[in-house]
C-alpha positions in Angstrom: 129.3 97.7 100.6 126.3 100.0 101.0 125.2 99.4 97.5 125.6 95.5 97.8 124.1 95.0 100.6 120.6 97.2 99.3 120.8 95.5 96.4 120.6 91.9 98.1 118.0 93.4 99.8 115.8 94.3 97.1 116.9 91.2 95.3 115.4 89.0 98.4 112.1 91.4 98.4 111.6 90.3 94.9 111.8 86.4 96.4 108.5 86.9 97.9 106.8 88.2 94.5 108.7 85.5 92.6 111.1 82.1 92.7 114.2 83.6 92.1 117.6 81.2 91.8 119.9 82.3 94.4 123.5 81.0 95.2 126.7 81.9 96.9 130.4 81.8 96.3 133.4 82.2 98.5 135.1 85.2 96.8 138.3 85.1 99.4 138.7 81.1 98.8 137.9 81.9 94.8 141.1 84.3 94.8 143.3 82.0 96.9 142.8 79.1 94.5 142.8 81.2 91.3 145.4 79.5 89.1 147.5 82.5 89.0 147.4 83.1 92.4 150.6 81.7 93.7 152.9 83.0 90.7 151.3 86.3 91.3 152.4 86.3 94.9 155.5 84.9 93.8 155.8 88.0 91.7 155.0 90.3 94.0 157.5 89.1 96.6 160.5 89.2 94.2 159.6 92.2 93.2 159.5 93.4 96.8 162.9 91.7 97.1 164.7 93.7 94.2 163.3 97.1 95.4 164.8 96.0 99.1 168.2 95.4 97.4 167.9 98.7 95.4 167.3 100.5 98.6 169.9 98.8 100.4 172.5 99.6 97.5 171.7 102.9 98.1 171.5 103.2 102.0 175.3 101.4 101.8 176.4 104.1 99.7 175.2 106.6 102.3 176.9 104.6 104.7 179.9 104.9 102.9 179.8 108.8 102.6 178.6 108.9 106.1 182.1 107.0 106.6 183.8 109.6 104.6 182.5 112.4 105.9 183.3 111.3 109.9 187.1 111.0 108.0 187.0 114.8 106.3 185.5 116.0 110.1 188.3 113.9 112.1 190.9 115.5 109.5 189.6 119.3 110.2 189.7 118.8 113.5 193.7 118.0 113.2 195.2 121.2 115.1 198.2 120.6 113.1 196.5 122.0 109.9 197.0 125.6 108.2 194.1 127.7 108.3 194.2 127.5 104.3 193.6 123.2 105.0 191.2 123.5 107.6 188.8 125.9 105.4 189.6 123.4 102.6 188.6 120.6 104.9 185.8 122.2 106.5 184.4 122.9 102.9 185.1 119.2 102.2 182.7 118.6 105.2 180.0 121.0 104.4 179.7 119.2 101.0 179.9 115.7 102.3 177.0 116.8 104.5 174.9 118.5 101.7 175.5 115.0 99.8 174.4 112.6 102.3 171.1 115.1 103.2 170.3 114.9 99.1 170.6 111.1 99.6 168.8 110.7 102.6 166.1 112.0 101.0 166.4 110.5 97.9 166.1 107.1 100.1 163.2 108.1 101.2 161.7 109.0 98.3 162.5 105.8 96.5 161.3 103.7 99.5 157.8 105.5 98.7 158.0 105.2 95.3 158.7 101.7 96.0 155.8 100.8 98.2 153.8 102.6 95.6 154.8 100.5 93.1 154.4 97.5 94.8 151.2 97.9 96.2 150.2 98.7 92.6 151.5 95.6 91.2 149.5 93.7 93.9 146.0 95.8 93.1 146.5 95.2 89.4 147.2 91.8 89.9 144.1 91.2 92.1 142.0 93.0 89.4 143.1 90.5 87.3 141.8 88.1 89.2 138.8 88.6 90.4 137.9 89.8 87.0 138.4 86.5 85.6 136.5 85.1 88.6 133.8 87.5 88.1 133.6 86.5 84.4 133.4 82.4 85.4 130.8 83.4 87.6 128.6 85.2 85.4 129.2 82.6 82.8 127.6 79.9 85.2 125.0 81.8 86.2 123.6 82.5 82.9 124.4 78.7 82.3 122.5 77.3 84.9 119.6 80.3 85.4 120.6 82.1 88.4 119.2 85.5 89.1 121.8 86.5 91.8 125.3 84.9 93.1 125.9 86.7 96.2 130.0 86.6 98.0 129.0 84.3 101.0 131.9 86.2 102.8 129.6 89.4 102.8 126.2 87.9 104.0 126.1 87.3 107.9 124.5 84.1 107.0 123.6 81.9 104.0 122.7 78.2 104.0 125.5 75.9 102.6 123.5 74.4 100.5 123.5 77.7 98.4 127.4 77.5 97.9 128.3 77.2 94.4 132.1 77.6 94.8 133.0 74.2 93.7 131.5 74.4 90.9 133.1 77.8 89.9 136.6 76.4 90.7 135.9 73.4 88.4 135.7 75.9 85.6 138.6 77.2 86.5 140.0 73.9 86.1 141.0 73.7 90.2 140.4 70.8 92.3 137.6 72.0 95.0 139.2 69.6 97.4 141.7 72.3 97.8 139.7 74.0 99.8 140.2 71.7 102.8 143.8 73.0 102.8 143.4 76.5 102.9 143.5 78.4 106.2 139.9 78.8 108.3 138.5 82.0 108.5 139.6 83.9 112.0 143.2 81.5 111.7 146.1 83.3 111.0 147.4 82.6 107.2 149.9 80.1 106.3 
């Protein structure tokens, strides 16, 4: 961020020396309207749903084990049991408790691993989208003689006339009028 700002300051200083062609894009909108963005979101949601189903399966197995432990504990508390039967029941309860603790630890580890994997998937998909967008921006800049195209979401102010987001969208084969359907900055996402 700091490097970007310093780069922009240096670039704007060069404007005073010579004529530079500068444009802006709205990177957030370009990502939201990327042709693969919705399918990538669907993939992430489906992956999350699969992970949740696996975690639920582990939780159900733990609940069954806890129910089994409760029955074994009730059995162990039976005053009619012989000392040998009580010792066996106690051993069974302790075994179930150990399995339950191990299962709970495994569930926590699984949940952390799934969250990490999901975050990694989201990051990789976003990187693919942004790399494709950057390539289109670079292609557009070279073709049209731009010295700088900056992300307007990172600037405190830029003239609307500098915005070339629509041109980049056209290069991505996306109808620029779709920008109007996006939530406004500061409004809750739909």
